C-alpha positions in Angstrom: 40.4 -30.7 -33.5 39.6 -33.2 -30.9 40.5 -36.9 -31.3 37.4 -38.9 -32.1 38.3 -42.6 -31.5 36.9 -45.4 -33.6 38.0 -49.0 -33.1 40.9 -49.9 -35.4 40.5 -53.7 -35.9 41.6 -54.2 -39.5 43.6 -52.6 -42.2 42.6 -49.0 -43.0 43.4 -47.1 -46.3 45.2 -43.9 -45.6 46.5 -40.8 -47.4 47.9 -37.8 -45.7 46.0 -34.8 -47.1 48.3 -32.3 -45.4 45.6 -30.6 -43.3 47.2 -28.8 -40.4 45.1 -30.5 -37.7 47.5 -33.2 -36.5 50.4 -30.7 -36.4 48.7 -28.0 -34.5 47.5 -27.7 -30.9 48.7 -31.1 -29.8 51.0 -32.2 -27.0 53.6 -34.4 -28.7 55.8 -36.3 -26.3 59.4 -37.0 -27.3 61.6 -39.9 -26.4 65.4 -39.6 -26.1 65.6 -41.5 -29.4 63.3 -39.0 -31.1 65.4 -36.1 -29.8 68.6 -37.8 -31.0 67.3 -38.6 -34.5 66.1 -35.1 -35.0 69.3 -33.5 -33.5 71.5 -35.6 -35.8 69.9 -33.8 -38.8 71.5 -30.6 -37.5 68.5 -29.3 -35.5 69.4 -27.9 -32.1 67.3 -29.5 -29.2 67.0 -26.0 -27.7 64.9 -25.1 -30.7 62.5 -28.0 -30.6 62.4 -29.5 -27.1 60.2 -28.1 -24.3 59.5 -29.6 -20.9 56.3 -30.6 -19.0 56.3 -31.6 -15.4 53.8 -34.4 -14.6 53.8 -35.5 -11.0 57.4 -36.3 -10.2 58.5 -36.8 -13.8 59.8 -34.3 -16.4 58.5 -35.1 -19.9 60.0 -33.8 -23.1 57.5 -32.2 -25.5 57.9 -31.0 -29.1 57.9 -27.2 -29.2 55.1 -25.3 -31.0 55.0 -21.9 -32.7 53.4 -19.2 -30.5 51.3 -17.6 -33.3 49.3 -20.7 -34.3 50.4 -23.5 -31.8 51.7 -25.4 -34.8 54.6 -27.8 -34.5 57.9 -26.0 -35.1 58.6 -28.5 -37.9 55.3 -28.0 -39.7 55.5 -25.9 -42.9 52.3 -23.9 -42.8 52.6 -23.1 -46.6 52.8 -26.7 -47.8 51.2 -28.5 -44.8 54.2 -30.9 -44.8 56.6 -31.9 -42.0 60.1 -30.7 -42.6 61.5 -33.6 -40.6 59.2 -36.3 -41.9 62.1 -38.8 -42.3 63.0 -38.6 -38.6 59.7 -37.5 -37.0 58.8 -38.6 -33.5 57.2 -42.0 -32.8 54.0 -40.3 -31.7 53.8 -38.5 -35.1 54.3 -41.9 -36.9 51.4 -43.3 -34.9 48.9 -40.6 -35.5 46.0 -40.6 -36.7 46.0 -43.9 -34.8 46.2 -44.5 -31.0 47.3 -47.4 -28.8 45.9 -47.8 -25.4 46.4 -50.4 -22.6 42.7 -50.2 -21.6 39.4 -49.8 -23.5 38.1 -46.3 -23.9 34.4 -47.3 -23.9 33.9 -46.9 -27.6 31.3 -49.0 -29.3 32.8 -52.0 -31.2 36.2 -51.9 -29.5 38.0 -55.1 -28.7 41.4 -56.0 -27.5 44.2 -56.6 -30.1 46.7 -59.2 -29.1 50.3 -58.3 -30.2 53.5 -59.9 -28.9 51.6 -61.3 -26.0 50.2 -57.9 -25.1 46.5 -56.9 -24.9 46.1 -53.5 -26.6 43.2 -51.4 -27.8 43.7 -49.7 -31.1 41.8 -46.7 -32.4 41.9 -44.3 -35.3 40.8 -40.6 -35.4 37.5 -40.4 -37.2 38.1 -36.7 -37.6 41.2 -37.3 -39.8 40.2 -36.7 -43.4 43.0 -39.1 -44.6 41.4 -42.2 -43.0 39.6 -44.2 -45.7 40.7 -41.7 -48.4 39.4 -42.4 -51.9 42.9 -42.6 -53.3 45.0 -44.0 -50.5 48.8 -43.8 -50.5 49.0 -46.9 -48.3 47.0 -49.2 -46.1 47.9 -49.2 -42.4 47.6 -52.5 -40.5 46.9 -52.8 -36.8 50.2 -54.7 -36.3 52.2 -51.7 -37.6 50.5 -49.3 -35.1 50.7 -51.9 -32.2 54.5 -52.2 -32.8 55.0 -48.4 -32.8 52.9 -48.1 -29.7 55.0 -50.7 -27.8 58.2 -49.0 -29.1 57.0 -45.6 -27.8 56.0 -47.1 -24.4 59.5 -48.7 -24.0 61.4 -45.6 -25.1 59.1 -43.2 -23.2 59.8 -45.1 -19.9 63.5 -44.8 -20.5 63.4 -41.1 -21.2 64.5 -38.9 -18.3 66.5 -35.8 -17.5 69.8 -37.7 -16.8 69.5 -39.4 -20.3 68.7 -36.0 -21.8 71.8 -34.4 -20.3 74.0 -37.4 -21.5 72.5 -37.0 -25.0 73.3 -33.3 -25.1 76.9 -34.1 -24.0 77.2 -36.7 -26.8 75.8 -34.3 -29.4 78.4 -31.8 -28.2 
């Protein structure tokens, strides 16, 4: 399912309905901290990390199953994530999105957070947004914080760091 952005300007009720859409067919970037957190649960990076070459950078991407393009940690029977407690920052952000520039969506406006101008969105295709019986309410500040954390960590993620991490994990 394609991301359909809507401006995220105030708290939004949310309940994960365990549909498979966010865990299938998506390119999930990993930071070194993501890889380390997952690996420390006993998972082998060889089983969940793939690579993407983008220009002169190597990016680390969460592996998917070949038969349905689902995340290797998504349980297709329950719809639940088997590593939810340590899932990647991008997974903690979704079904929201943080951008450094406007996307041209009606009603969007910059969100100021820690001196940064960000544009926040949610995926209108996610059935858990504005759910009738929400588990939680997500505030823009939470997503802005995660977005900035991802940006900082993603910038520090490189092959040298990955090799050092593998050495540390032994």
